[in-house]
C-alpha positions, 0 to 999 in steps of 0.5 A: 234248707232244713234237712231231715236227719234221715236225708241221703247225702252224697259226698266226694273227695279224693283225699280219704282224710277229708272224706272221713272228716266230712262224714264225721262232721255230718254225723255230728250234725245227725246225718247217717245216710251218707254215700261217698266217692273218691272222685266225681265218677264214683260220686256220680255212680253213688248219686245214680244209685240213690236218686232220692239224695237230698244234698251233694257235697263235693271237693273241687280238685279231684281226678279223673273227674273234678267237682265242677265236671261232676256238677256239670254232669249231674245238672244235665240230668233233669232229676238233679237240676235243682239238687242242692250242691255244695262245692268245697275247696281250699281255693276261694278266689272270686273268679273260682267262686263265680265259675262254681256258681255259674256251673250250678253250685249253690255254695262254695264252702272254704276248707278247712271247715268244721261241723258248725260251718257245715251246719250253717252252709246247709242251713243257708241253702 
């Protein structure tokens, strides 16, 4: 997937240091139009306010709405059925990856990651 550096990206993670790290990695890749949420609910609000977003990157384990619930919710909306979605998680078992892909994730990116791993993940979509 080739994203323009002006593409809008929605990110979600309940840990502020991870949001900062994710934003920093995206900035290193040239992206600056980034909207964030500290849980799926907040990220969903950000996405609805920016329906022209080109990519969503979300943590799996968040409360009260986790990444899978967030993904399932956005896939219900016809506008977002094909929106690229990367789920990030420290848990990378095949069972969890299968669950994420079945819910509509394009990719599960294991934590920790760096800007290069994120670049490869985005390019591979």
